[in-house]
C-alpha positions as CSV (number, residue, x, y, z in Angstrom):
1,M,-12.2,-7.4,-18.3
2,S,-14.3,-10.4,-17.4
3,R,-17.5,-11.2,-15.6
4,F,-15.5,-13.6,-13.5
5,W,-13.4,-10.8,-12.0
6,S,-13.9,-10.0,-8.3
7,A,-14.9,-6.6,-7.2
8,V,-11.4,-6.1,-5.8
9,V,-9.8,-6.8,-9.2
10,H,-12.2,-4.4,-10.9
11,G,-11.1,-1.6,-8.7
12,L,-7.3,-2.1,-8.9
13,T,-4.9,0.2,-10.6
14,P,-1.8,-2.0,-10.8
15,Y,1.8,-0.8,-10.4
16,V,3.6,-0.4,-13.7
17,P,7.3,-1.6,-13.5
18,G,10.1,0.0,-15.4
19,E,10.5,-1.2,-19.0
20,Q,12.7,-4.2,-19.6
21,P,13.2,-4.1,-23.4
22,K,15.3,-6.4,-25.6
23,I,17.3,-3.9,-27.6
24,D,20.9,-4.5,-28.9
25,N,23.6,-2.4,-27.3
26,L,21.1,-0.8,-24.9
27,V,22.3,1.7,-22.3
28,K,19.7,0.9,-19.7
29,L,19.4,3.6,-17.1
30,N,15.7,3.4,-16.3
31,T,15.2,0.8,-13.5
32,N,17.9,1.6,-10.9
33,E,19.7,-1.7,-11.2
34,H,23.3,-1.8,-10.0
35,P,25.8,-1.3,-12.8
36,Y,28.2,-3.8,-11.4
37,G,27.6,-7.5,-10.8
38,P,27.0,-9.3,-7.5
39,S,29.7,-10.4,-5.1
40,P,31.8,-13.2,-6.6
41,R,31.2,-15.1,-3.4
42,A,27.5,-14.8,-3.9
43,L,27.8,-16.2,-7.4
44,E,29.9,-19.1,-6.1
45,A,27.4,-19.8,-3.4
46,I,24.5,-19.9,-5.9
47,A,26.4,-22.3,-8.1
48,G,27.3,-24.4,-5.1
49,A,23.6,-24.7,-4.1
50,T,22.7,-25.9,-7.6
51,N,22.7,-29.6,-6.7
52,D,20.4,-32.5,-5.9
53,S,19.2,-30.8,-2.7
54,L,16.9,-28.6,-4.9
55,R,14.4,-31.5,-4.8
56,L,13.9,-30.5,-1.1
57,Y,12.0,-27.4,0.2
58,P,14.1,-24.5,1.3
59,D,14.3,-23.4,5.0
60,P,10.9,-21.7,5.6
61,N,12.4,-19.6,8.4
62,A,15.6,-18.5,6.4
63,D,17.5,-19.0,9.6
64,A,21.0,-18.6,8.0
65,L,20.1,-15.4,6.2
66,R,18.4,-13.9,9.3
67,A,21.5,-14.7,11.4
68,A,23.8,-13.2,8.8
69,L,21.8,-10.0,8.6
70,A,21.5,-9.8,12.4
71,Q,25.2,-10.1,12.8
72,R,25.9,-7.5,10.0
73,Y,23.6,-4.9,11.5
74,G,24.0,-5.5,15.2
75,L,20.5,-6.9,15.7
76,Q,18.9,-10.1,16.9
77,A,17.5,-12.8,14.5
78,Q,14.0,-12.3,15.9
79,Q,14.2,-8.7,14.8
80,I,14.6,-9.7,11.1
81,F,12.0,-10.8,8.5
82,V,13.0,-11.9,5.0
83,G,10.8,-12.1,1.9
84,N,10.7,-12.4,-1.9
85,G,12.1,-8.9,-2.6
86,S,11.3,-5.8,-0.6
87,D,8.0,-5.4,-2.5
88,E,6.7,-8.6,-0.9
89,V,8.0,-7.4,2.5
90,L,6.2,-4.1,2.0
91,G,3.1,-5.8,0.9
92,H,3.0,-8.0,4.0
93,A,3.6,-5.0,6.2
94,F,0.7,-3.2,4.6
95,M,-1.5,-6.2,5.3
96,A,-0.1,-6.9,8.8
97,L,0.4,-3.5,10.3
98,L,-1.1,-0.6,8.4
99,K,-4.9,-1.1,8.7
100,H,-6.1,1.5,11.1
101,D,-9.1,3.8,11.6
102,Q,-6.9,6.7,10.7
103,P,-5.4,6.9,7.2
104,L,-1.9,5.9,6.1
105,W,0.3,8.9,5.4
106,F,2.9,9.0,2.7
107,P,4.5,11.7,0.4
108,D,2.5,12.9,-2.6
109,I,5.6,12.2,-4.8
110,T,7.1,8.8,-3.8
111,Y,7.2,5.1,-4.7
112,S,4.1,4.5,-6.7
113,F,3.5,1.0,-5.2
114,Y,2.2,2.5,-2.0
115,P,-1.2,3.7,-3.3
116,V,-1.4,0.4,-5.2
117,Y,-1.1,-1.6,-1.9
118,C,-3.7,0.8,-0.4
119,G,-6.1,-0.2,-3.2
120,L,-5.4,-3.9,-2.9
121,Y,-5.8,-4.0,0.9
122,G,-8.5,-1.3,1.2
123,I,-6.4,1.1,3.2
124,A,-7.4,4.8,3.4
125,H,-4.5,7.1,2.7
126,R,-3.4,10.7,2.7
127,A,-0.7,12.1,0.4
128,V,1.5,14.6,2.2
129,P,2.9,17.2,-0.2
130,L,6.7,17.5,-0.5
131,T,8.1,20.9,-0.1
132,E,8.7,23.3,-3.0
133,D,12.2,21.9,-3.4
134,Y,10.8,18.3,-3.4
135,A,12.0,17.4,0.1
136,I,10.2,15.5,2.9
137,C,9.5,17.8,5.9
138,A,9.4,16.0,9.2
139,D,7.0,18.5,10.7
140,D,4.4,17.6,8.1
141,Y,4.2,14.0,9.6
142,L,3.7,15.0,13.3
143,P,0.3,14.8,14.9
144,R,-1.6,18.0,15.3
145,A,-5.1,19.0,16.3
146,G,-7.6,16.8,14.6
147,Q,-5.0,15.1,12.4
148,Q,-3.1,11.9,13.3
149,A,-1.7,9.2,11.0
150,G,-2.8,5.7,11.4
151,A,0.6,4.7,10.1
152,I,3.3,6.4,8.0
153,V,5.4,5.1,5.1
154,F,8.1,6.8,3.1
155,P,11.4,5.9,1.4
156,N,14.6,7.4,2.6
157,P,16.2,8.5,0.3
158,N,12.9,9.2,-1.4
159,A,12.0,7.9,-4.8
160,P,11.9,9.1,-7.5
161,T,13.5,12.3,-6.2
162,G,16.6,10.7,-4.5
163,R,16.5,13.3,-1.8
164,P,17.6,12.0,1.7
165,L,16.1,12.9,5.0
166,A,18.6,13.3,7.9
167,L,18.4,10.5,10.5
168,A,17.6,13.0,13.2
169,E,14.6,14.1,11.2
170,V,13.5,10.5,10.7
171,E,13.7,10.0,14.4
172,R,11.5,13.0,15.0
173,I,8.8,11.4,12.9
174,V,9.1,8.0,14.7
175,A,9.3,9.5,18.2
176,G,6.4,11.9,17.4
177,N,4.1,9.1,16.4
178,P,4.4,6.5,19.2
179,D,1.0,5.0,18.4
180,A,1.5,4.6,14.7
181,V,3.8,2.2,12.8
182,V,6.4,4.1,10.8
183,L,7.4,2.0,7.8
184,L,10.8,3.2,6.5
185,D,11.7,2.0,3.0
186,E,15.5,2.2,2.7
187,A,15.9,0.6,-0.7
188,Y,18.6,3.2,-1.7
189,V,20.1,4.1,1.7
190,D,23.5,2.4,1.0
191,F,24.3,5.0,-1.7
192,G,24.8,7.8,0.8
193,G,21.8,8.0,3.2
194,E,21.7,7.4,7.0
195,S,20.0,4.2,7.9
196,A,17.5,4.0,10.7
197,L,18.5,0.4,11.5
198,T,20.4,2.0,14.5
199,L,17.0,3.0,16.0
200,I,15.3,-0.4,16.0
201,D,16.1,-1.1,19.6
202,K,14.8,2.3,20.7
203,Y,11.4,2.4,18.9
204,P,8.9,-0.5,18.9
205,N,6.8,1.3,16.2
206,L,9.6,1.4,13.6
207,L,10.0,-1.1,10.8
208,V,12.9,-0.6,8.3
209,V,12.8,-2.4,5.0
210,H,15.8,-3.1,2.8
211,T,16.3,-4.8,-0.6
212,F,19.1,-6.9,-2.1
213,S,18.1,-5.6,-5.6
214,K,20.0,-2.3,-5.5
215,S,23.2,-2.0,-3.5
216,R,23.8,-5.8,-3.5
217,S,23.3,-6.3,-7.3
218,L,20.8,-9.1,-6.8
219,A,17.6,-7.9,-8.4
220,G,17.3,-11.2,-10.2
221,L,17.2,-13.2,-7.0
222,R,14.3,-11.2,-5.4
223,V,15.4,-10.9,-1.8
224,G,14.3,-8.3,0.8
225,F,14.2,-7.9,4.5
226,A,12.6,-5.9,7.3
227,A,14.0,-5.1,10.7
228,G,11.9,-4.1,13.7
229,H,10.6,-5.0,17.2
230,P,9.9,-8.8,17.5
231,A,6.2,-8.1,17.8
232,L,6.2,-6.4,14.4
233,I,8.2,-9.2,12.9
234,E,5.8,-11.8,14.3
235,A,3.0,-10.0,12.5
236,L,4.9,-10.3,9.2
237,E,5.6,-14.0,9.8
238,R,1.9,-14.6,10.5
239,V,0.9,-13.1,7.1
240,K,3.7,-14.8,5.3
241,N,2.8,-18.2,6.7
242,S,-0.8,-17.6,5.7
243,F,0.2,-16.9,2.1
244,N,3.5,-18.8,1.2
245,S,5.8,-20.5,3.7
246,Y,8.6,-20.7,1.2
247,P,9.1,-17.3,-0.3
248,L,12.8,-17.7,-0.9
249,G,14.3,-20.6,-2.8
250,K,17.6,-22.3,-1.9
251,L,19.6,-20.4,-4.6
252,A,18.3,-17.1,-3.3
253,L,19.1,-17.9,0.3
254,A,22.6,-19.1,-0.6
255,G,23.4,-16.0,-2.7
256,A,22.0,-13.6,-0.2
257,V,23.9,-15.1,2.8
258,A,27.2,-14.9,0.8
259,S,26.5,-11.4,-0.3
260,V,25.9,-10.2,3.3
261,Q,29.2,-11.9,4.4
262,D,31.2,-10.2,1.6
263,D,31.1,-6.8,3.1
264,A,34.3,-5.5,1.5
265,Y,32.8,-6.1,-2.0
266,F,29.6,-4.5,-1.0
267,Q,31.2,-1.4,0.4
268,E,33.5,-0.9,-2.6
269,S,30.8,-1.4,-5.2
270,C,28.7,1.3,-3.4
271,R,31.6,3.7,-3.3
272,K,32.1,3.3,-7.1
273,V,28.4,4.2,-7.8
274,I,28.6,7.2,-5.5
275,A,31.8,8.5,-7.3
276,T,30.1,8.0,-10.7
277,R,27.0,9.8,-9.4
278,Q,29.1,12.8,-8.4
279,T,30.7,13.0,-11.8
280,L,27.4,12.6,-13.6
281,V,25.8,15.4,-11.6
282,A,28.7,17.7,-12.5
283,H,28.3,16.9,-16.2
284,M,24.5,17.3,-16.1
285,T,24.8,20.6,-14.3
286,A,27.3,21.8,-17.0
287,L,24.7,21.0,-19.6
288,G,22.2,23.3,-17.9
289,F,20.2,20.7,-16.0
290,E,18.8,21.2,-12.5
291,V,19.7,18.1,-10.5
292,L,18.1,17.5,-7.1
293,P,20.4,16.4,-4.3
294,S,20.7,12.6,-4.4
295,A,21.8,9.9,-2.0
296,A,20.5,7.1,-4.2
297,N,21.9,5.3,-7.2
298,F,20.0,7.6,-9.5
299,I,19.5,11.3,-10.1
300,F,16.4,13.4,-10.8
301,A,17.0,16.1,-13.3
302,R,15.2,18.6,-15.5
303,H,16.3,21.1,-18.1
304,P,14.6,24.6,-18.1
305,G,14.7,24.7,-21.9
306,H,13.7,21.3,-23.0
307,D,10.7,19.0,-22.5
308,A,11.5,15.9,-20.4
309,S,9.3,13.7,-22.5
310,A,11.0,14.8,-25.7
311,L,14.4,14.3,-24.2
312,A,13.5,10.8,-23.1
313,A,12.2,10.0,-26.6
314,A,15.4,11.4,-28.2
315,L,17.5,9.3,-25.9
316,R,15.5,6.2,-26.7
317,Q,16.2,6.7,-30.4
318,R,19.9,6.4,-29.4
319,A,19.2,3.2,-27.4
320,I,19.5,5.0,-24.1
321,L,16.6,4.4,-21.6
322,V,15.8,6.7,-18.8
323,R,12.6,7.0,-16.7
324,H,10.1,9.7,-17.4
325,F,7.1,10.2,-15.0
326,K,3.9,11.9,-16.2
327,Q,2.8,12.7,-12.7
328,A,1.9,16.3,-11.8
329,R,4.8,18.4,-10.4
330,I,7.5,16.1,-11.8
331,D,6.5,15.7,-15.4
332,Q,9.5,17.7,-16.5
333,F,12.0,15.5,-14.6
334,L,14.0,12.5,-15.8
335,R,15.1,9.8,-13.4
336,I,18.4,8.6,-14.5
337,T,20.1,5.5,-13.0
338,V,23.8,5.8,-12.3
339,G,25.4,3.3,-14.6
340,T,29.1,2.6,-15.2
341,D,31.4,5.5,-16.0
342,A,31.2,4.5,-19.7
343,Q,27.4,4.4,-19.7
344,C,27.1,7.7,-18.1
345,Q,29.5,9.3,-20.5
346,T,27.5,7.9,-23.4
347,L,24.4,9.5,-21.9
348,V,26.1,12.9,-21.4
349,N,27.4,12.8,-24.9
350,A,24.0,12.0,-26.3
351,L,22.3,14.8,-24.3
352,G,25.0,17.2,-25.5
353,E,24.1,16.4,-29.1
354,I,20.3,16.6,-28.4
355,L,20.5,19.9,-26.7
356,A,22.8,21.3,-29.4
357,G,20.5,20.1,-32.1
């Protein structure tokens, strides 16, 4: 704390990212990174961009990446915005689109960056409780007498629960709030969810955000994008160009374009994670865990006879990291990233030993 801090800084409660420790032979299942590497074509493109041209600024409009994304998802380039990871894209969206007289609505158990952005930008918000089985209920987000959202944001699949919401239910929320921006965070959708990118042309109030950090194995490059009506995209561009006109470097742009163009690798790597997730769920269930339905690259599980914090600590002693949240309602759950088959088997073996002991 310093007397030089602004009033805004004094009032912030910053987001706490997942731990990135330096431990030998670590089985790292705490931050939802992809267990397999990026597309070889992406790595080749990054290497090819490492040349004398790095002395020049990158394309501020990211035209090649926007064109590649538009072609991949059947959209127009003017419907695409790209930024330095989906967190920056989300941050710009909070600044550009979500300041209203009515509060922003989001789930009470969700991505913990949302309330952080609200604190940073002075946005009033309302936490909408998940159902008893930790699902998002579309009816809870529809306007009713005396209650209407200024805007809505939620992940699909939700995080940290992993539970997906059917596309028809997502559409009910978007269609039922025509005067509010619905910001849909699809960071994990490629692992089994239904993307709302198909609804972009139909609803001018829908903004869908994706990241390259999860399903495209490029967390280290920091690339994200949003898709929506051109008027929403223009608002994001205005914020970006009032903050940093060059959010993506040449290496990131080159790698991201190549990743989008290598769709076969992308699809196969996602299939591998989904298959491993199914096996992991079966093993965890056999050990007595309750596992929520997941369409993400992680599972959310609790054991009726063992404290989650104690389990996480015992795993850490075995150089296995998982994520434990102390938040009410979910403090007995562990969020476990789907790793390789070998990593997941190591986890299952360790849990078997811990539970038996």
